[in-house]
Structures are given as structure tokens and as C-alpha cells.
KEVEX-483238 format. One record per residue: x, y negated, z negated of N, C-alpha, C in turn. Coordinates in steps of 0.05 Angstrom, whole numbers, plus 5000, padded with zeros to 4 digits. Layout:
BEGIN
XYZXYZXYZ...
***
This chain:
BEGIN
417361892626417762102606418962332620421062462607422362682620421862922603420163122614419463372600421063612609421563782589423064002593421064232604421564302629419664492642421064692658419864902666420965102685421164982713423365052726423465002755423865242770423065242796423665482813426365562814426865812817429565932816431265822838429965712860431465602883432565312879431865192857432464922851435464902847436964682857439664662853440364502828441564652811442564502786444664292793444664082776446663872780448763862760448964012742451264042720452064332719454464372710455664642709454264782686453965072689452765232669454765272645453765362625455565422601457765622609457265812628459365992634461765862648461365602659463565502672465765412653465265402625467465312609467765522587467365772592467665972572470465992562472465922577475365972569476465692556474765492554475565252540474665242512476465272492475665272465474565012454474964802469473864532459471064522465469864682482466964682489465564862472463064842468461365022452461065282466460865492452460765772464459065942445458266172455456766362439458666452416457666422393459366482369460966252358460966032371462365782361460865532369459265442352457665192356458264982336460765012323461764812303463464602314462764352313464264122321465964022298468663992303470563892281471263612290472063452271472763162273475963152272476963002293479862952295480362672298482962592293483862322295487062312301487962082313490862062313491661832295489861762277490361542259489061272267488161252292486961012302484261072313484361262334481861362347480761612335478061632337476861872326475362012350475262272349473862452368473162702355471562862369470763122360470563322382471063582376470463792395470164072380469964262395469264542382471364722376473964642383476164802376476764772346478264972335479064952305481564822301483064712323485364552319485864372342487564172340487663962360490763872359492063942382495063882381495463572387493363432399493663142403493162952380491863092359491162942335492663042310491662972286493163042263491763292251490263452265489063702255490563942254493163952266494264202268496964222251498063982244500763962232500963922201498863762192498863672165496663852149497263872124495464032106492863902102493063632096490663482092490463232108490263272134490163032154487762862149487862612151485462432149485862182164483562052170483561782182482961582160484561392155483961212132483760912142482260782128481660482129481660382101483260172096483360062067483759772069483259632044483659372041483759292012485959162004486359111976484158951963483358731975481058571964479458471987476958401982475358302004473458532016472358492040470458662050471958832070471359102067472259302087469759392100469459332128467159402145468059652161466759882154467260132169465060172191466160232215464260302237466160482254466160742249467660932262465861102281466561102307465161272326467161502334466061762332467661992341466062132363466862052387465762192410467062442418465462632430466662872439468762822460471262952455473262912473475263172472475563312494474663272522471663242522470663112542467763072546466463342550463863352541462263582545461863642577462763882585462563942615460564172618458664172603456464372608453864282596451564422603449064342592448264552571446764432550445564622531442764522520441564702508438764662497438964702466437664522450437764572421435464722413435464892391433065032380431064822369428564852380426464672371426064672342426164902329425764912299428364942284430664882298433264892285434164642269436364652256437564432242440464422243441464172242444464142243445364192214447964312215448964362188451864262188453364342167456064252167456664112140459264002139460163842115461963642125461763402111463663182116465163142089467863112092469363042068470562782070469862612051470662322051471762252022473962102021474861981998474461711996473261581974472461321972473861171951474060911951474860741930473460461934473060321912471760041913469160061905467359851914464659801910462859811934460759941934458859931959455959931954455159951927452259941922451359661912449759531929448859261923447459231895448059041879447258991855448759101832450659281838452459401820455059241819456859321802459559191798460859181821462058961830463458901854461658831878459258911874457258831896454758671886455458511863453458351850454258051856452757871844453457591846453557501875455757371884456157271910456257501931457057721922457257971940454658131943452658081925450058231928448858191955448458411968447158411996449458432017451858422009453958462029455158732032454358912013455559172013453359382028454359602033452659802048453560072041451460242035452160522032453060662055454260902052455161062073452861142090452861102117450861222136452261412154451261632159452261822179450261882200450861812224449061852247449962022269448062142283448762322305447462202332449162212352448262082377448462262401446862232422447162342448447962092465450362072474451561852484451061612465449561392473449261182457446461152444444961402447442361412435442361552409441661402387441661542359439461722356439761952345437362152342437062242313439162162297439162242270440862032253439961952231441361752215440661812183442861832167442261912140443861702121442661562105443961382084444461562061447161562055448261732033448361572005446661621987446761451964448161601939448761851943449962021921452862031920454161891937457361911935458661751912460961811905462161691882465061631887466161481870469061421873470761671874472661701893474361941894473462131917473762391914473262571936470262651937468962651961466362741965465962931986464663141983463663332003460663292009459963202032457363132040456063332058454263492051452863682069451163532090451263662115449663552136447163742138444963632137442363782140440363612155440563622181438963472200436963622217434463582216432663742233433263632262432563832281432763762308430463552317431363342332429463142339428263242366425563282367424463402393424663222416425562972412425862782436428762832448430462992434433163022441434063322441432563462459432963752458435463852478435863682498437563762518439963562519442363682524445063532529446163602555446463422573446863452601449763392610451463552601454263502609455563242600457363122615458862902607457362642603455062642617453362392617451762372590451862592573450362612547452162742526454462602522456362742504455362662474455762852456455262832428457162622416456162472396457662282381456862302353458962252334458262232305459361952296457761812283458261542273458261502243460361362233460461312202460461022199458560922181458360622175458160582145459760382135459760322108460960052104460159922083461459642076462359672046465059652041465959692016467459432007467259361983468459131970470859221953473359101957475559151941476358911927477258971902477958741884480758781869482558921882485258961872486858711869488158681846489758461840492458561828494558491840497158591829497858431804498958571783499758411760501958241764502258041749504657831752507057961739509257891751511957991741512457831715513657981693514658231696512758441680510858321662509258511647506458521655505658361673502558371680501758611694499458711685498458981695496458931719496859141737494859111760491859161752490159011766487259071758485459101785483259191779481459231802482059471818480659521840480859751858480959651889482559781903482359711932479959851946478959761967476959891982478360082001477360331998478560552012476260742026476860802049475060992064476861192078476961442069478961622081477261872089477261942115475662152130477662392132476962592122478662832125477962992150479763102164479463202191479363502193478963602218479063872225476864042211477564252199475564422186474564292159475664052150474663932127472063772133471763702160469263552168468163662192465963812190464763952213461863882217460563922239457763912244457064152261455164322249454164562263452064482280452064542307449964482326448164702332445664672325443464882331442964942360444865052374444765082404443165342410440965312425439365552430440965752446440666012438442166222450441566242480439366152489438766152518440665992535441865802520443865632535446365782545446766002535449266142538448766372560446166392568445366602587446166512614446566712631447466672659445366502674446166312688444466132704443065902689443765862666442765622652443665372662441965192667442864912679440664722672441464462675439364252674439464082700437264032712437263902739436963592734436863442756436963142755434763032737432463172737430263072722430263132693432463272683432563362655430963612648430363752669429064022664430964242663430364452648432364672647431564902663433765022676433365252692434765492682433365722680434665942666435166192685434666182710435166392726433166652720434066892723432467122718432667242691434067102671434367232646431667282633431167532623428667602610428467442584425967342580425367192554425866902558427266812578427966552582425566372586423666452601420966302604419666252579419666432561418266382533419866162519422566162519424065972505423565702514423765682543423265392551420365302548418365462551415465392548415065282519416465412499415965312472417465022469419765002481421164762480419764552494418564582515416964372531414864232516413764372496411564252480412564012466415264052455416463852439418263642453418763682478420663532493419563242497421263032497420162762502422262602519422062332513423762152529426862192523428362162545431262182542432661932548434061832532435461582537438261652548439061522570441561562581443161292582445061242565446761002568449161062551451260932559453860972543454260752523455960842503456660642482458060422495457160162492458459922501461559902492463059812511465859792503466359542483
***
């Protein structure tokens, strides 16, 4: 078990401090702890800048990442890892909560037992699940049962998990995952007078400031000398009050899983 504890001021930190990336807007900073989601239409990623020249977040009014299928099963499993990678260490507030909003447009059927997901399809559908990860270790998962056909704004309200208080640079990058199974039953009408019927399966994730996650990063993380050593302990230098912050965090700290998402 790896506990968050104080270490002597002479200990050598193994990751860069927050101040090392103060000039990089894609990294969290004091006054900006909001992660936005971006995509190029195929891959998905997130970072803390309010625009992204590599993705679709800067040029289009309503950029989105879309997956769809006219009929049959649409299996959604989208991973949005922080890119560029986290290049600093930070500590979460022990009594804090994640916030933000995810904007998603949906079409089709996804609730088992209801129209489109009954009969032979009963048990094959899946509600929207939104999860937060530290690398490949899940620390929050929420099944969303209140979404409807069309546009949805989904608030994020996730308490801090005491077993995942520290994020240690590129080896522990944040990730956001979206999972859902939607059934489409669209059928094109026959020529010349036949009418279309049914609905395609649609999952459309809106990007940039439309989909954000607010990280409850402890203000101590931005103080001079903050770092995390090889054992997962936080070091805070001579900043007044830092000892109190870490002592409170140590009570709740627990095991830390370190593994990457498999390719």
C-alpha cells in the first residue's frame, strides 16, 4: 500500500513540479483546472486548454465526434486520454468533487426491455456510462439513465476517491471513457412512394467547451516545491500550511494502481 506522507525536504522528487509547466496551457494551472474533450473525428483526447488546433475544437461552431449505424448494434467504447500527457504532479482535494458537463446527442434505443431493446434484443443494450481513470485504473463510474433521444447535457458530479488522490506526471495520465450500446432500426422506404421508418443508432459527443470535466486539484499542488517521489509521497518544500494539507490527505490515501490501457 502506498500512503501519502510527508518526506524530508532533502528527498529528491522524481517528477517535475507544477511550476515546470506554468507556460503550457494544455496543463492544469492555478485558476484553470477544467479539462476539455477534443477529437479529430477518429481519436479522442482531452487537455486543459480552451482550444485545440490539432482537433476540431477551434474552427467549427459545433464540433463533435460521431459514431452511427443505420440498423443493428452500435457498440460505443470511446477513450479520451490526456494529450499532451500530464507532465506534472498534483494532489486532489480530499473533500472535493469533480464537476463539469458533457453534451451528447443520441438516437436509437438503449434501454433494455423498452422498444427496440425488447424481444431478441433484450439484454443487448446498455445505458450510457461515463468513467474517470488514472491511466488504466477506474476510480469513478456513473450509469446515466436519464438521457433521451436528441440533445443531452449531462452534469458531472463525482466525489474524490480517497484511493486516487495523487496524479504523478505522464505515468498517471487522466482519462475519460464513454460506453454505450445502441440499437438502430432505420429502414429506407421503397421507391417511389415508400416512406422511411425507424431510427438510426447515433452517438454524437460535442467537443471543446461543450464537454468539460472540472478537476478538484488542491491549491497546495501549485505551491513552489510540490512534487511526488517514487513511493507516491508528496513533497511540499517550505510552504506554510503544506504540512497540514498533506497530513489530512494521508488519512484517506490508499493503494495506487499503475498500469497503462492495453493497446
